[in-house]
N, C-alpha and C positions, 0 to 999 in steps of 0.2 A: 504493500500500500504506500509506503514512504517513497519508493522509487517512482511509482506511477504519479503521485502527487508532485514530486520533484520535476518530472517531465512536463506535467501540466503547467506548473508555475514557470518553468523555463520557456516553454512555447508562448505563454502569455506575455512574458517580459520581452521576448524577441519581437512579437507582433507590435507591442506598444512602442518599442524603440524605433521600429521601422516607420512608425507614424509620428516620430519626434516626441514621444511621451515616455514617462518612466513610472514604475510601480508606486513610487512615493509622491507622485504628483509633479515632480520637477520636469523642466525641459532639458534637452540634451546638454545645454551649456550652463545650467544652473548649479551653483555651489550651495551646499547645505548651510544652515544657519551656523554662524561662527561666534563663539563666546571665549573671551580671553580674560584671565585674571592673573596679575603679576604679583611678585613678592609673596608667594604662598608657602615657601619653605624658609623658616626663620634661620636655620643654620647655614643656608646657602648665601652666596654673595650676589645671586640673582636667580630668579625662578619665574616660571609661568605655567599655568594650567590652561589647556586649550581643548575646547569641544567643537567638533565639526559634526553636526548631527548627533549621532550616538557614539561616534568615535571620540575617545578622550585620551589625551596624552599630557604628561607632566615632564618638565625639564628643569634641571637645576644646574647652576654654574658655580664652580669653586675655583678661586684664584689664589695661588700660593707662589712665593718666590722659589726659584730653582736655577739650575745651571743650563745655559743655552746649548743647543746642538753645535758641534764643532764646525759644521758647514754653514751655519747661520748664527754667528756669535753675537750679533747686535739686534736680533729680533726675538720677540716672545714666542711662546709655544701655545698652540691651540689644538685640542684633542676632543673628538666627539665619540661617544659610545652610546649604544642603545640596548635595551633589554625588553623582551616580550614576556611579561610575567604571566603565569598560568591563570590568574584570576581574570585577565583581560579577555580570554577566549579559550574554548575547549581545545583548540588545536595547538595552543602554546604549552610548552613543557618547561619544567625547571631544569637548571643546569647551566653549563657554559653557553654563551651566545651561539645560536645556530646560524645557518646561511642567511635566513631572512633578516635576523637582527643585524648581522654584519653588513648586509646590503643597505638596510635602512640607515645605519650610522654613516656609511660611506656616501650615500646620496645626499644626506643632510649636510655632512661635513664639506663635501665638494662644493655645494651651492654657497655655503658661507665663506669657504676659503677662496674660491675662484672669483667671487664678487668683491673680495677685499673688505668684507663687512667690518672686520676688526682690524684696526691699524696695528699690526703686530710689531712694527718698528717702534710704536709708542709704548710698548710693554718692556722696553729695555731699561734696566735699573743701572747696571754698571757694564759698559760694553765689554763683551768677551768673558764676563764673569758671572753676572746675575741678571735674570729676567723674570718677568711674571709669567707663570704657566697657568693657562686657562683651560679648565676641564668642563666639558658639557656632557651631562648624563641625561639620557632620555628614557622614559618608562611609559610603555603603553598600559593604560588603566582599563580601557574598554575598547574593543575592536569591532567596528562595523564598517570596515573598508577604508581605503586611502590613508594608511598610516604615514605615507611619505609626506603629504602636505600638512597633516596635523602635527607631525614631528618637526617639520621645518618651521612651522609657526611657533611651536612651543620653544624650540631652541632659539629662534630669532628674538622672540619677545623676552626670553630669559636673559639673553645677552644684552638687549637694549636696557634692561632694568638693572644690570649688574654694576657693582661698585668695586673698584680695586681697594682692598683693605690695607692701605699703607700703614695706618696707625697700629693695627694689630701686630704687624711684623716690624715696627720701628723703621719703616721705609718712607716716612713723610706722611702727608695728609691723605685721607681717603679721597678718591676721585672717580668719576664715571669711567667705565670702560670706553676706550676711544672707538666710537662707531662711525662708519663712513656712509653706510647705506642700509637698506632693508631688503635683502634678497627674499623673493617669494617663489615657491615652486607650485606649479600647476600640473596635476596628473590627469591624464585621459586614458581610457581603455577603449579598445575596438571590439564591438559586439556586432557580428554580421559584417555589414559594410558601413556601420555608423560609429563615429567617435563620440564618447560622452565624457563630460568633465566631472571630477570628484565622484568616482564610483563608490557605491556602498558594497557591503560584503557580497550580497547576492549577485550584483553586477560584475564584480571581480571574478566570481566563480564561472560565469558563462562567457567571459571575455577571452580573446585569442592573443591580444597584444596590449602592451602598456607603454606609455611614454611620459616621463616626468621632465619638465623643462623649467629651469630656474632663471628668473630675470632680475635685474637690479632696478633702481628707482627710475631710470630713464629708458627702460625697456631693452637694454642690452642683454643678449643671451649669455649666461654665465656657466651653465651646466646642463647636461642632458643625460638621461638614463633610459635605455630601452629594456623592456622586460616582456616575458611571454614568448611563445613559439611562433606566433603569427607574424605577418609582415605588415609594414606601414609604407604606403606609396609616397612618392615625392609630393604629390598634391595633398595627401593627408598630413604629411609632415609640415607643410606650409600652413595648413589650417591649424594644427596644434601650436605652432609658433605664434601665429596671430592671436589665438585664444590665450596663450600664456601671458602675452603682453597686456591684453585687455583685462583678464581676470586678476592678474597680479596687481594692476592699478586699483581695481575695485577692492581687493583685500587690504591693500595698504591704507585705504581710507577707513576701513572698518577697525583696524588695529591701532591706527594713529601713529 
């Protein structure tokens, strides 16, 4: 009975999408409602909790002094990690980060790093000796599709709220983390011959391809990640890029 109902639901979703509609009432380019709350973790130097529809992610930033890498002696360190905890979804398991968590962290990290969101040169304390090391930890709390964009938003908002704790370590006054822009990722999946923005869990399950595109404040493309076994044509890629710019601008207005 479960398999039959699943096929019925799948066919219904496919038919709706062909008509430019979705099961939750959205159009193919509509993003779910977004809610952001910052400074939600008292022990962190910056934090944010983000909800996109029913998908919920929390991110925390910790900033400590440390030794720079030998090949970049005058710039700070930025590291991003992600964990998919079991309470977020039945498919998530406890233990070391799996492939999905690693990919999630890399996609978010790439968007932040390649956009130059954090001025890492501004994190240098003593050239060649000491820099600020910024660690971003992302946790999925509730998964109903599109962790990439929810995690991106949580990490970005956490970084924008972060303060360098100079007083705590005797390194001068506290000051805001040097932020240059707000990178926003937009994820689309291909279902049949249709591309839809911000897929929920059910939509991800019947999709054949996924594309996540990150833009900066002026609409420059900073990062891109393809997923799924299906293909995306050049025309479809062009459409995804245009939507990434448009939807990225919309989301920046929402988060401020």
